[in-house]
N, CA and C atoms as an extended XYZ file, in Angstrom:
333
Properties=species:S:1:pos:R:3:atomname:S:1:resname:S:1:resid:I:1 pbc="F F F"
N         0.851       -1.175       -0.002 N   UNK     1
C         0.002       -0.014        0.006 CA  UNK     1
C         0.898        1.244       -0.010 C   UNK     1
N         0.720        2.093       -0.971 N   UNK     2
C         1.551        3.277       -1.105 CA  UNK     2
C         0.942        4.426       -0.354 C   UNK     2
N         1.797        5.287        0.201 N   UNK     3
C         1.371        6.459        0.924 CA  UNK     3
C         1.877        7.693        0.233 C   UNK     3
N         1.659        8.851        0.829 N   UNK     4
C         1.983       10.112        0.239 CA  UNK     4
C         3.469       10.245       -0.105 C   UNK     4
N         4.346        9.688        0.740 N   UNK     5
C         5.766        9.911        0.538 CA  UNK     5
C         6.405        8.781       -0.315 C   UNK     5
N         5.595        7.877       -0.775 N   UNK     6
C         6.115        6.879       -1.683 CA  UNK     6
C         6.700        5.657       -0.994 C   UNK     6
N         6.631        5.519        0.296 N   UNK     7
C         7.142        4.297        0.928 CA  UNK     7
C         5.988        3.401        1.292 C   UNK     7
N         6.265        2.164        1.458 N   UNK     8
C         5.266        1.164        1.793 CA  UNK     8
C         5.247        0.998        3.310 C   UNK     8
N         4.069        1.055        3.898 N   UNK     9
C         3.911        0.933        5.361 CA  UNK     9
C         3.615       -0.524        5.687 C   UNK     9
N         4.480       -1.156        6.473 N   UNK    10
C         4.325       -2.554        6.813 CA  UNK    10
C         3.789       -2.784        8.213 C   UNK    10
N         3.285       -1.791        8.895 N   UNK    11
C         2.756       -1.952       10.256 CA  UNK    11
C         3.656       -1.298       11.277 C   UNK    11
N         3.387       -1.549       12.533 N   UNK    12
C         4.172       -0.958       13.609 CA  UNK    12
C         5.459       -1.716       13.825 C   UNK    12
N         6.471       -1.012       14.280 N   UNK    13
C         7.734       -1.675       14.626 CA  UNK    13
C         7.623       -2.237       16.031 C   UNK    13
N         8.668       -2.853       16.539 N   UNK    14
C         8.669       -3.439       17.873 CA  UNK    14
C         8.394       -2.436       18.955 C   UNK    14
N         9.001       -1.248       18.857 N   UNK    15
C         8.772       -0.207       19.855 CA  UNK    15
C         7.353        0.306       19.805 C   UNK    15
N         6.773        0.408       18.636 N   UNK    16
C         5.411        0.900       18.503 CA  UNK    16
C         4.398       -0.046       19.134 C   UNK    16
N         4.613       -1.341       18.945 N   UNK    17
C         3.712       -2.339       19.537 CA  UNK    17
C         3.871       -2.327       21.040 C   UNK    17
N         5.104       -2.265       21.519 N   UNK    18
C         5.323       -2.219       22.965 CA  UNK    18
C         4.683       -1.004       23.608 C   UNK    18
N         4.827        0.145       22.964 N   UNK    19
C         4.225        1.378       23.481 CA  UNK    19
C         2.691        1.282       23.474 C   UNK    19
N         2.130        0.720       22.426 N   UNK    20
C         0.696        0.559       22.341 CA  UNK    20
C         0.182       -0.363       23.452 C   UNK    20
N         0.862       -1.449       23.736 N   UNK    21
C         0.458       -2.366       24.805 CA  UNK    21
C         0.541       -1.691       26.155 C   UNK    21
N         1.607       -0.910       26.386 N   UNK    22
C         1.780       -0.190       27.638 CA  UNK    22
C         0.662        0.817       27.854 C   UNK    22
N         0.308        1.563       26.828 N   UNK    23
C        -0.769        2.555       26.938 CA  UNK    23
C        -2.091        1.874       27.189 C   UNK    23
N        -2.341        0.749       26.520 N   UNK    24
C        -3.589        0.017       26.714 CA  UNK    24
C        -3.704       -0.503       28.145 C   UNK    24
N        -2.586       -0.999       28.701 N   UNK    25
C        -2.600       -1.473       30.082 CA  UNK    25
C        -2.855       -0.332       31.069 C   UNK    25
N        -2.263        0.814       30.817 N   UNK    26
C        -2.491        1.966       31.687 CA  UNK    26
C        -3.952        2.433       31.645 C   UNK    26
N        -4.526        2.443       30.457 N   UNK    27
C        -5.945        2.830       30.338 CA  UNK    27
C        -6.824        1.817       31.040 C   UNK    27
N        -6.547        0.541       30.887 N   UNK    28
C        -7.317       -0.504       31.535 CA  UNK    28
C        -7.209       -0.367       33.093 C   UNK    28
N        -5.997       -0.103       33.598 N   UNK    29
C        -5.806        0.064       35.041 CA  UNK    29
C        -6.598        1.278       35.533 C   UNK    29
N        -6.585        2.375       34.768 N   UNK    30
C        -7.373        3.534       35.175 CA  UNK    30
C        -8.872        3.249       35.195 C   UNK    30
N        -9.348        2.485       34.239 N   UNK    31
C       -10.775        2.094       34.232 CA  UNK    31
C       -11.144        1.255       35.426 C   UNK    31
N       -10.289        0.302       35.774 N   UNK    32
C       -10.548       -0.552       36.940 CA  UNK    32
C       -10.545        0.262       38.216 C   UNK    32
N        -9.550        1.162       38.366 N   UNK    33
C        -9.493        2.005       39.567 CA  UNK    33
C       -10.720        2.927       39.663 C   UNK    33
N       -11.168        3.443       38.544 N   UNK    34
C       -12.346        4.304       38.543 CA  UNK    34
C       -13.583        3.507       38.962 C   UNK    34
N       -13.702        2.261       38.488 N   UNK    35
C       -14.845        1.432       38.850 CA  UNK    35
C       -14.836        1.102       40.347 C   UNK    35
N       -13.668        0.802       40.896 N   UNK    36
C       -13.563        0.503       42.325 CA  UNK    36
C       -13.897        1.743       43.145 C   UNK    36
N       -13.381        2.896       42.760 N   UNK    37
C       -13.656        4.124       43.494 CA  UNK    37
C       -15.151        4.460       43.437 C   UNK    37
N       -15.778        4.269       42.309 N   UNK    38
C       -17.199        4.528       42.175 CA  UNK    38
C       -18.026        3.586       43.027 C   UNK    38
N       -17.673        2.322       43.045 N   UNK    39
C       -18.435        1.371       43.868 CA  UNK    39
C       -18.294        1.661       45.355 C   UNK    39
N       -17.088        2.091       45.781 N   UNK    40
C       -16.915        2.430       47.189 CA  UNK    40
C       -17.704        3.687       47.542 C   UNK    40
N       -17.742        4.655       46.662 N   UNK    41
C       -18.490        5.890       46.907 CA  UNK    41
C       -19.977        5.594       47.010 C   UNK    41
N       -20.487        4.745       46.115 N   UNK    42
C       -21.924        4.421       46.140 CA  UNK    42
C       -22.269        3.637       47.392 C   UNK    42
N       -21.415        2.695       47.825 N   UNK    43
C       -21.721        1.888       48.992 CA  UNK    43
C       -21.684        2.735       50.256 C   UNK    43
N       -20.825        3.739       50.313 N   UNK    44
C       -20.751        4.606       51.504 CA  UNK    44
C       -21.960        5.533       51.574 C   UNK    44
N       -22.456        5.963       50.444 N   UNK    45
C       -23.576        6.931       50.462 CA  UNK    45
C       -24.911        6.260       50.777 C   UNK    45
N       -24.989        4.935       50.730 N   UNK    46
C       -26.244        4.248       51.014 CA  UNK    46
C       -26.229        3.516       52.334 C   UNK    46
N       -25.377        3.898       53.276 N   UNK    47
C       -25.380        3.269       54.596 CA  UNK    47
C       -26.608        3.726       55.366 C   UNK    47
N       -27.193        2.822       56.177 N   UNK    48
C       -28.346        3.226       56.942 CA  UNK    48
C       -27.990        4.192       58.051 C   UNK    48
N       -28.966        5.008       58.447 N   UNK    49
C       -28.743        5.962       59.512 CA  UNK    49
C       -28.576        5.226       60.834 C   UNK    49
N       -27.817        5.759       61.783 N   UNK    50
C       -27.730        5.149       63.094 CA  UNK    50
C       -29.097        5.168       63.760 C   UNK    50
N       -29.316        4.211       64.660 N   UNK    51
C       -30.591        4.143       65.342 CA  UNK    51
C       -30.814        5.406       66.147 C   UNK    51
N       -31.999        5.940       66.043 N   UNK    52
C       -32.350        7.184       66.738 CA  UNK    52
C       -32.218        8.405       65.861 C   UNK    52
N       -31.433        8.331       64.785 N   UNK    53
C       -31.254        9.506       63.920 CA  UNK    53
C       -32.530        9.848       63.177 C   UNK    53
N       -33.285        8.829       62.745 N   UNK    54
C       -34.500        9.094       62.004 CA  UNK    54
C       -35.647        9.528       62.913 C   UNK    54
N       -35.602        9.129       64.182 N   UNK    55
C       -36.703        9.466       65.111 CA  UNK    55
C       -36.381       10.666       65.963 C   UNK    55
N       -35.173       11.191       65.884 N   UNK    56
C       -34.797       12.330       66.689 CA  UNK    56
C       -34.216       11.934       68.042 C   UNK    56
N       -34.115       10.661       68.309 N   UNK    57
C       -33.543       10.210       69.560 CA  UNK    57
C       -32.027       10.285       69.529 C   UNK    57
N       -31.387        9.990       70.637 N   UNK    58
C       -29.935       10.020       70.643 CA  UNK    58
C       -29.352        8.888       69.818 C   UNK    58
N       -28.312        9.142       69.025 N   UNK    59
C       -27.728        8.095       68.206 CA  UNK    59
C       -26.959        7.105       69.099 C   UNK    59
N       -26.938        5.881       68.655 N   UNK    60
C       -26.198        4.857       69.409 CA  UNK    60
C       -24.707        5.059       69.151 C   UNK    60
N       -23.927        4.803       70.170 N   UNK    61
C       -22.479        4.897       70.052 CA  UNK    61
C       -21.870        3.557       70.259 C   UNK    61
N       -20.617        3.416       69.912 N   UNK    62
C       -19.920        2.153       70.100 CA  UNK    62
C       -20.192        1.203       68.941 C   UNK    62
N       -20.055       -0.063       69.246 N   UNK    63
C       -20.241       -1.069       68.199 CA  UNK    63
C       -21.705       -1.221       67.860 C   UNK    63
N       -21.974       -1.428       66.596 N   UNK    64
C       -23.348       -1.644       66.155 CA  UNK    64
C       -23.761       -3.065       66.557 C   UNK    64
N       -24.957       -3.196       67.042 N   UNK    65
C       -25.469       -4.501       67.437 CA  UNK    65
C       -26.903       -4.339       67.857 C   UNK    65
N       -27.499       -5.443       68.294 N   UNK    66
C       -28.887       -5.356       68.703 CA  UNK    66
C       -29.051       -4.529       69.992 C   UNK    66
N       -30.172       -3.869       70.112 N   UNK    67
C       -30.477       -3.069       71.278 CA  UNK    67
C       -30.900       -4.024       72.403 C   UNK    67
N       -30.893       -3.555       73.649 N   UNK    68
C       -31.362       -4.403       74.746 CA  UNK    68
C       -32.809       -4.873       74.538 C   UNK    68
N       -33.657       -3.988       73.965 N   UNK    69
C       -35.041       -4.399       73.719 CA  UNK    69
C       -35.129       -5.497       72.655 C   UNK    69
N       -34.241       -5.443       71.651 N   UNK    70
C       -34.224       -6.494       70.627 CA  UNK    70
C       -33.745       -7.808       71.234 C   UNK    70
N       -32.732       -7.747       72.104 N   UNK    71
C       -32.267       -8.991       72.757 CA  UNK    71
C       -33.349       -9.597       73.625 C   UNK    71
N       -34.099       -8.734       74.354 N   UNK    72
C       -35.186       -9.226       75.198 CA  UNK    72
C       -36.273       -9.874       74.334 C   UNK    72
N       -36.603       -9.233       73.180 N   UNK    73
C       -37.589       -9.787       72.300 CA  UNK    73
C       -37.163      -11.144       71.729 C   UNK    73
N       -35.868      -11.263       71.451 N   UNK    74
C       -35.351      -12.553       70.939 CA  UNK    74
C       -35.480      -13.653       72.018 C   UNK    74
N       -35.178      -13.308       73.272 N   UNK    75
C       -35.312      -14.276       74.360 CA  UNK    75
C       -36.759      -14.713       74.502 C   UNK    75
N       -37.675      -13.754       74.388 N   UNK    76
C       -39.097      -14.062       74.469 CA  UNK    76
C       -39.513      -14.966       73.304 C   UNK    76
N       -39.016      -14.637       72.110 N   UNK    77
C       -39.380      -15.443       70.927 CA  UNK    77
C       -38.824      -16.884       71.032 C   UNK    77
N       -37.676      -17.044       71.664 N   UNK    78
C       -37.101      -18.404       71.845 CA  UNK    78
C       -37.772      -19.169       72.965 C   UNK    78
N       -38.614      -18.487       73.773 N   UNK    79
C       -39.297      -19.170       74.853 CA  UNK    79
C       -38.470      -19.220       76.146 C   UNK    79
N       -37.388      -18.438       76.214 N   UNK    80
C       -36.570      -18.441       77.415 CA  UNK    80
C       -37.276      -17.739       78.572 C   UNK    80
N       -38.131      -16.764       78.269 N   UNK    81
C       -38.888      -16.032       79.292 CA  UNK    81
C       -40.351      -16.020       78.883 C   UNK    81
N       -41.232      -15.893       79.863 N   UNK    82
C       -42.671      -15.869       79.538 CA  UNK    82
C       -43.129      -14.434       79.315 C   UNK    82
N       -44.415      -14.268       78.973 N   UNK    83
C       -44.942      -12.945       78.608 CA  UNK    83
C       -44.889      -11.965       79.778 C   UNK    83
N       -45.180      -12.438       81.006 N   UNK    84
C       -45.158      -11.546       82.163 CA  UNK    84
C       -43.748      -11.035       82.414 C   UNK    84
N       -42.764      -11.925       82.354 N   UNK    85
C       -41.388      -11.510       82.583 CA  UNK    85
C       -40.909      -10.577       81.468 C   UNK    85
N       -41.333      -10.841       80.233 N   UNK    86
C       -40.973       -9.981       79.103 CA  UNK    86
C       -41.502       -8.575       79.324 C   UNK    86
N       -42.798       -8.444       79.690 N   UNK    87
C       -43.387       -7.118       79.926 CA  UNK    87
C       -42.692       -6.403       81.075 C   UNK    87
N       -42.409       -7.113       82.165 N   UNK    88
C       -41.763       -6.506       83.305 CA  UNK    88
C       -40.378       -5.983       82.932 C   UNK    88
N       -39.602       -6.798       82.253 N   UNK    89
C       -38.249       -6.383       81.862 CA  UNK    89
C       -38.286       -5.274       80.811 C   UNK    89
N       -39.242       -5.322       79.905 N   UNK    90
C       -39.380       -4.265       78.878 CA  UNK    90
C       -39.710       -2.931       79.545 C   UNK    90
N       -40.640       -2.960       80.502 N   UNK    91
C       -40.979       -1.711       81.225 CA  UNK    91
C       -39.757       -1.188       81.985 C   UNK    91
N       -38.991       -2.104       82.571 N   UNK    92
C       -37.775       -1.687       83.326 CA  UNK    92
C       -36.774       -1.057       82.376 C   UNK    92
N       -36.575       -1.656       81.200 N   UNK    93
C       -35.615       -1.105       80.244 CA  UNK    93
C       -36.061        0.293       79.769 C   UNK    93
N       -37.341        0.406       79.480 N   UNK    94
C       -37.830        1.698       78.958 CA  UNK    94
C       -37.806        2.794       80.000 C   UNK    94
N       -38.021        2.464       81.267 N   UNK    95
C       -37.971        3.490       82.307 CA  UNK    95
C       -36.524        3.856       82.649 C   UNK    95
N       -35.576        2.978       82.375 N   UNK    96
C       -34.165        3.262       82.665 CA  UNK    96
C       -33.468        3.974       81.537 C   UNK    96
N       -34.153        4.173       80.404 N   UNK    97
C       -33.521        4.800       79.247 CA  UNK    97
C       -33.394        6.308       79.369 C   UNK    97
N       -33.987        6.931       80.335 N   UNK    98
C       -33.829        8.346       80.477 CA  UNK    98
C       -35.128        9.026       80.869 C   UNK    98
N       -35.075       10.342       81.117 N   UNK    99
C       -36.267       11.039       81.540 CA  UNK    99
C       -37.315       11.086       80.428 C   UNK    99
N       -38.554       10.954       80.855 N   UNK   100
C       -39.641       11.046       79.883 CA  UNK   100
C       -39.929        9.762       79.165 C   UNK   100
N       -39.138        8.717       79.385 N   UNK   101
C       -39.394        7.447       78.689 CA  UNK   101
C       -39.872        6.428       79.703 C   UNK   101
N       -41.017        6.710       80.292 N   UNK   102
C       -41.592        5.820       81.277 CA  UNK   102
C       -42.136        4.578       80.638 C   UNK   102
N       -42.917        3.783       81.386 N   UNK   103
C       -43.449        2.545       80.826 CA  UNK   103
C       -44.308        2.827       79.601 C   UNK   103
N       -44.346        1.870       78.734 N   UNK   104
C       -45.101        2.042       77.490 CA  UNK   104
C       -46.596        2.074       77.742 C   UNK   104
N       -47.354        2.272       76.675 N   UNK   105
C       -48.808        2.318       76.797 CA  UNK   105
C       -49.342        0.977       77.269 C   UNK   105
N       -50.357        1.018       78.073 N   UNK   106
C       -50.958       -0.213       78.551 CA  UNK   106
C       -50.378       -0.664       79.872 C   UNK   106
N       -49.360       -0.015       80.386 N   UNK   107
C       -48.812       -0.384       81.690 CA  UNK   107
C       -49.729        0.129       82.771 C   UNK   107
N       -49.829       -0.634       83.838 N   UNK   108
C       -50.677       -0.248       84.942 CA  UNK   108
C       -50.054        0.906       85.706 C   UNK   108
N       -50.860        1.928       86.085 N   UNK   109
C       -50.296        3.055       86.823 CA  UNK   109
C       -49.859        2.605       88.224 C   UNK   109
N       -48.707        3.145       88.629 N   UNK   110
C       -48.217        2.828       89.959 CA  UNK   110
C       -47.561        1.489       90.090 C   UNK   110
N       -47.274        0.825       88.983 N   UNK   111
C       -46.690       -0.508       89.194 CA  UNK   111
C       -46.032       -0.923       88.002 C   UNK   111
């Protein structure tokens, strides 16, 4: 195949192929890094709010885990405690959580 200057072009030389491979690898590495960075950004922006943040209560601190009320409910569900003991312990937990958080609705007054 003839070109403007009259010489025949036989393809890339050894250095041209090597340079092309190097550039392609760099572009591929940049694409992979961009995909990883994007996935990390998206996963961080969709983390759930700490407990209490959506309801206006105080956020939980320390390690994330089940609340004392959830643990009590699990014990009740497994049959480790009966309904009366569950209600008594739940009322105790709720009254110990701070001012204004007395026993839940349906609790008997004075007891």
